[in-house]
C-alpha positions as CSV (number, residue, x, y, z in Angstrom):
1,M,0.0,0.0,0.0
2,N,1.1,3.6,-0.6
3,K,-1.1,5.7,1.5
4,V,0.7,8.9,2.4
5,S,0.1,10.9,5.6
6,V,1.0,14.6,5.1
7,I,1.8,16.2,8.5
8,I,1.5,20.0,8.7
9,P,2.2,21.9,11.9
10,V,0.1,25.0,12.2
11,Y,0.7,28.1,14.4
12,N,-0.8,31.5,13.7
13,A,-0.8,30.8,10.0
14,E,-4.2,32.0,8.9
15,K,-2.6,33.8,6.0
16,F,-0.9,30.7,4.6
17,I,-3.1,27.7,5.4
18,A,-5.2,27.9,2.2
19,R,-2.4,28.0,-0.2
20,C,-0.6,25.0,1.5
21,V,-3.7,22.8,2.0
22,E,-5.1,23.5,-1.5
23,S,-1.8,22.5,-3.1
24,I,-2.1,19.1,-1.3
25,L,-5.8,18.6,-2.0
26,S,-5.1,19.1,-5.7
27,Q,-2.4,16.5,-5.9
28,S,-2.5,14.0,-8.8
29,F,-1.7,11.4,-6.2
30,T,-4.9,11.0,-4.2
31,E,-4.2,8.3,-1.6
32,T,-3.5,10.8,1.2
33,E,-4.6,12.0,4.5
34,I,-3.7,15.6,5.6
35,L,-3.1,16.1,9.3
36,L,-3.3,19.8,10.3
37,I,-1.8,20.0,13.8
38,D,-2.8,23.3,15.3
39,D,-0.2,24.1,18.0
40,G,-2.2,26.5,20.2
41,S,-2.7,29.3,17.6
42,S,-4.1,32.6,18.9
43,D,-5.5,33.6,15.5
44,K,-8.2,31.9,13.3
45,S,-5.9,29.1,12.2
46,F,-7.7,26.3,14.0
47,E,-11.1,27.5,12.7
48,I,-9.8,27.3,9.2
49,C,-8.4,23.8,9.8
50,K,-11.8,22.6,11.0
51,E,-13.5,24.1,7.9
52,Y,-11.1,22.1,5.7
53,A,-11.8,18.9,7.7
54,I,-15.6,19.4,7.0
55,F,-15.0,20.2,3.3
56,D,-12.8,17.2,2.5
57,S,-12.7,13.8,4.4
58,R,-9.0,13.5,3.7
59,V,-8.3,16.4,6.1
60,I,-7.9,15.7,9.8
61,S,-7.9,18.8,12.0
62,L,-6.2,18.4,15.4
63,H,-5.6,20.8,18.2
64,K,-3.0,20.8,21.0
65,E,-1.5,23.1,23.5
66,N,1.4,25.1,22.3
67,G,4.6,23.0,22.4
68,G,6.6,24.0,19.3
69,V,7.1,22.5,15.9
70,S,8.7,19.3,17.1
71,S,5.8,18.6,19.5
72,A,3.3,19.3,16.7
73,R,5.1,17.0,14.3
74,N,5.4,14.2,16.9
75,Y,1.6,14.5,17.6
76,G,1.0,14.1,13.9
77,I,3.2,11.0,13.8
78,E,1.1,9.5,16.6
79,K,-2.1,10.1,14.7
80,A,-0.9,9.2,11.2
81,S,-2.3,6.0,9.6
82,G,-0.5,6.1,6.3
83,D,2.3,3.8,5.0
84,W,4.5,6.8,4.3
85,I,4.9,10.2,6.0
86,L,5.6,13.6,4.4
87,F,6.2,16.8,6.3
88,V,5.1,20.1,4.8
89,D,5.5,23.5,6.5
90,V,2.3,25.5,6.6
91,D,3.8,28.5,4.8
92,D,5.1,26.3,2.0
93,Y,3.3,24.7,-0.9
94,I,3.9,21.9,-3.4
95,D,3.4,21.3,-7.1
96,R,0.5,19.1,-8.3
97,E,2.8,16.1,-9.1
98,Y,5.0,16.4,-6.0
99,I,3.8,13.3,-4.2
100,E,3.3,11.2,-7.3
101,H,7.0,11.6,-8.2
102,F,8.1,9.9,-5.0
103,F,6.4,6.7,-6.5
104,K,7.6,6.9,-10.1
105,N,10.0,4.1,-9.3
106,P,9.3,0.9,-7.2
107,I,10.3,1.5,-3.6
108,H,10.1,-0.6,-0.5
109,E,9.2,0.4,3.0
110,N,12.7,0.3,4.5
111,I,14.2,3.2,2.6
112,L,14.1,7.0,2.5
113,V,13.2,8.8,-0.8
114,I,14.7,12.2,-1.4
115,Q,13.9,14.7,-4.2
116,N,17.1,16.4,-5.5
117,E,15.9,20.0,-5.7
118,Y,13.4,22.5,-4.3
119,H,12.3,26.1,-4.9
120,D,13.7,28.6,-2.5
121,C,11.5,31.7,-2.4
122,Y,11.9,34.9,-0.3
123,N,8.8,37.0,0.4
124,G,7.0,35.5,-2.5
125,Q,9.6,36.6,-5.1
126,N,13.0,35.6,-6.5
127,Q,12.4,31.8,-6.6
128,Q,15.7,29.9,-7.0
129,V,16.1,26.2,-7.6
130,K,18.4,24.8,-5.0
131,S,20.0,21.3,-4.8
132,V,19.6,19.2,-1.8
133,I,23.0,17.5,-2.1
134,H,26.3,19.2,-2.4
135,G,27.5,19.0,-6.0
136,S,25.3,19.3,-9.1
137,D,26.6,16.1,-10.7
138,V,25.4,13.7,-7.9
139,A,23.8,10.6,-9.6
140,L,20.2,9.7,-9.2
141,G,19.1,6.3,-8.1
142,Y,19.5,4.0,-5.1
143,F,22.3,4.2,-2.7
144,S,23.3,2.5,0.6
145,V,23.3,4.7,3.6
146,K,27.1,4.6,3.8
147,D,27.6,5.5,0.1
148,F,25.0,8.2,0.3
149,C,26.7,9.9,3.2
150,C,29.9,10.0,1.3
151,L,28.4,11.6,-1.8
152,S,29.9,15.0,-2.1
153,Q,29.7,15.4,1.7
154,G,26.0,14.4,1.8
155,L,23.1,16.8,2.3
156,K,23.6,20.6,2.5
157,K,22.8,21.9,6.0
158,S,20.0,24.0,4.6
159,S,18.4,20.8,3.3
160,L,18.4,18.8,6.5
161,G,14.9,19.6,7.4
162,P,12.1,17.0,6.8
163,Y,10.8,18.5,3.5
164,V,11.5,16.9,0.1
165,K,11.8,13.5,1.8
166,L,9.4,10.6,1.9
167,F,9.7,8.7,5.2
168,S,8.6,5.1,5.9
169,A,5.9,5.2,8.7
170,K,7.0,1.6,9.6
171,I,10.6,2.7,10.3
172,I,9.5,5.8,12.3
173,K,6.9,3.9,14.4
174,E,8.7,0.6,15.0
175,N,11.9,2.5,16.1
176,K,9.9,5.2,18.0
177,L,11.7,7.9,16.1
178,R,10.5,11.4,17.1
179,F,11.6,15.0,16.8
180,M,13.6,16.2,19.8
181,E,11.3,18.3,22.0
182,G,12.7,20.8,24.4
183,S,15.2,22.1,21.8
184,A,14.6,24.2,18.7
185,Y,18.2,23.8,17.4
186,C,18.9,21.2,14.7
187,E,16.0,19.0,15.9
188,D,15.1,18.2,12.3
189,M,18.7,17.3,11.4
190,L,18.9,15.0,14.4
191,F,15.6,13.3,13.3
192,F,17.1,12.7,9.9
193,I,20.3,11.2,11.3
194,R,18.3,8.9,13.6
195,Y,16.3,7.7,10.6
196,L,19.4,7.0,8.6
197,N,20.5,4.5,11.3
198,H,17.3,2.4,10.7
199,C,16.8,2.5,7.0
200,D,18.4,0.2,4.4
201,G,19.1,2.9,1.8
202,I,18.2,6.1,0.1
203,Y,16.5,6.6,-3.3
204,H,17.6,9.9,-4.8
205,I,15.1,11.1,-7.4
206,G,15.1,14.0,-9.9
207,Y,12.2,16.4,-9.3
208,T,11.7,20.0,-8.2
209,G,8.2,20.4,-6.7
210,Y,8.5,21.8,-3.2
211,H,8.3,25.6,-2.6
212,Y,10.2,26.6,0.5
213,I,8.9,30.1,1.5
214,I,10.9,32.5,3.6
215,T,8.7,35.4,4.8
216,Q,10.2,38.2,6.7
217,G,8.6,38.9,10.0
218,Q,6.1,36.0,10.0
219,A,5.0,34.2,13.1
220,S,6.7,30.8,13.4
221,L,6.6,27.8,15.6
222,T,10.4,28.0,15.9
223,R,11.3,31.6,15.7
224,R,12.5,32.5,19.2
225,K,15.7,33.1,21.1
226,I,17.3,29.7,21.8
227,P,18.5,29.1,25.4
228,Y,22.0,27.9,25.9
229,N,21.0,24.5,27.2
230,E,19.1,23.7,24.0
231,Y,22.3,24.2,21.9
232,L,24.1,21.9,24.3
233,N,21.3,19.3,24.4
234,S,21.3,19.2,20.6
235,F,25.1,18.7,20.5
236,F,25.0,15.8,23.0
237,E,22.1,14.2,21.1
238,Y,24.2,14.5,17.9
239,C,27.0,12.7,19.7
240,E,24.7,9.8,20.5
241,C,23.3,9.7,16.9
242,R,26.9,9.7,15.6
243,K,27.9,6.9,18.0
244,A,24.9,4.8,16.8
245,L,25.8,5.3,13.2
246,L,29.5,4.5,13.7
247,T,28.5,1.3,15.6
248,K,26.4,0.1,12.7
249,Y,28.6,1.2,9.8
250,K,32.0,1.4,11.4
251,E,33.2,4.1,8.9
252,I,30.7,6.6,7.8
253,D,31.2,10.3,6.9
254,I,28.6,12.6,8.4
255,S,30.9,15.6,8.7
256,W,28.4,17.5,6.5
257,C,26.2,18.0,9.5
258,C,29.0,18.7,12.0
259,R,29.6,22.3,11.4
260,K,26.2,23.6,12.5
261,L,26.3,21.4,15.7
262,L,29.8,22.6,16.6
263,S,28.6,26.2,16.2
264,G,25.7,25.4,18.5
265,C,28.0,23.9,21.0
266,I,30.0,27.1,21.1
267,Y,26.9,29.2,21.5
268,G,25.8,27.0,24.3
269,L,29.1,27.2,26.2
270,R,29.3,30.9,25.8
271,G,25.6,31.3,26.9
272,M,26.3,29.0,29.9
273,M,28.9,31.5,31.2
274,S,26.3,34.3,31.2
275,S,23.7,32.2,33.1
276,A,23.1,31.4,36.7
277,V,24.8,28.0,36.4
278,S,27.3,27.3,39.1
279,Q,31.0,26.9,38.4
280,Q,30.9,23.2,39.3
281,Q,28.0,22.5,36.9
282,S,29.8,24.5,34.2
283,L,33.0,22.5,34.7
284,N,31.1,19.2,34.5
285,T,29.5,20.3,31.2
286,I,32.9,21.4,29.8
287,R,34.4,18.1,30.7
288,S,31.5,16.3,28.9
289,V,32.0,18.5,25.8
290,Q,35.7,17.8,25.9
291,Y,35.2,14.1,26.2
292,E,32.9,14.1,23.1
293,L,35.1,16.4,21.1
294,N,38.2,14.3,21.7
295,K,36.4,11.4,20.1
296,M,36.0,13.3,16.8
297,S,38.3,14.4,14.1
298,F,38.1,17.9,12.6
299,S,39.4,19.7,9.5
300,F,38.9,23.0,7.9
301,K,36.7,21.2,5.4
302,Q,33.9,20.9,7.9
303,S,34.4,24.1,9.9
304,N,35.5,27.6,9.3
305,W,38.8,28.7,10.9
306,K,37.1,30.4,13.9
307,I,35.2,27.3,14.8
308,F,38.3,25.1,14.1
309,L,40.5,27.2,16.4
310,F,37.9,27.4,19.1
311,I,37.3,23.7,19.2
312,F,41.1,23.0,19.0
313,F,41.7,25.1,22.2
314,I,38.7,23.7,24.1
315,R,40.0,20.1,23.4
316,K,43.5,20.9,24.6
317,L,42.9,23.2,27.6
318,N,42.4,22.1,31.2
319,P,38.7,22.4,32.1
320,K,39.3,25.2,34.6
321,V,41.4,27.1,32.1
322,T,38.7,26.6,29.6
323,Y,36.1,27.9,32.1
324,S,38.2,31.0,32.6
325,F,38.7,31.5,28.9
326,L,34.9,31.1,28.2
327,K,34.1,33.5,31.1
328,L,36.4,36.1,29.6
329,L,35.0,35.6,26.1
330,S,31.4,35.9,27.2
331,S,32.2,39.2,29.0
332,K,33.5,40.6,25.7
333,Y,30.2,40.1,23.8
């Protein structure tokens, strides 16, 4: 069976819902259910969701207390009944044959299907076609997880979100894969890495049908200042994901997702110095970060020179010296 559950988190999006939902209802592929997860909106979003559920039986309107985009997606996963899961952001939209193209070639339930390009659009103008994978000459077709991760350094960091990807509901549910709640930093990237550890391979297909919309000043489920501990939580979660992948595949290159996590780790450590955390707690955290960093290898290829030097010194310095260094650095900014 190829029933697809399309999960759409909704938060204060009354201006965008119609365009998004209409683009899915008009798909050439019709075996779908559309789960609109209202995440405690304060505008008319939920009322619009309910109207669509009355209008079309494929639409399921659900409401929950505000918990963020990860919480909304996870709620959608729990309620999804399809064989496959697609994630669409409520301010984005898709072309009529977007879902159909995922099934142009025979696929089985233990893989991930990725479309190779998407439309990047700022404020409704200047649409640019962007590739999902580094390098324009990356072949299409089926790849093992290990081979895919080695392809031109894998996915671009801007493409590590759940869009343009068809996920197996069986893999997600049997392995209890969920988006990391309590952190709004790289939670979608971490979900993707966890999924890689449980799928057999990746089918890379050629199609451009997702319109990723960036709207200046819009309300968002994720747009808020990120506390320091969320940066650090995401870094430590990445370390666990990396360990699981290395245990399964021995040698696998996921350096393409490392730079953003390292930047987050730096933000987290600097933020910790400006918080009310005690010196002892800070030292314990620094030791944990040093322990994880010393298990990794780094190069300029996966980090800019500032990150590279920062990580180099953190790995080498005594925890107390590192603490003093971070304290001094945080006082300068």
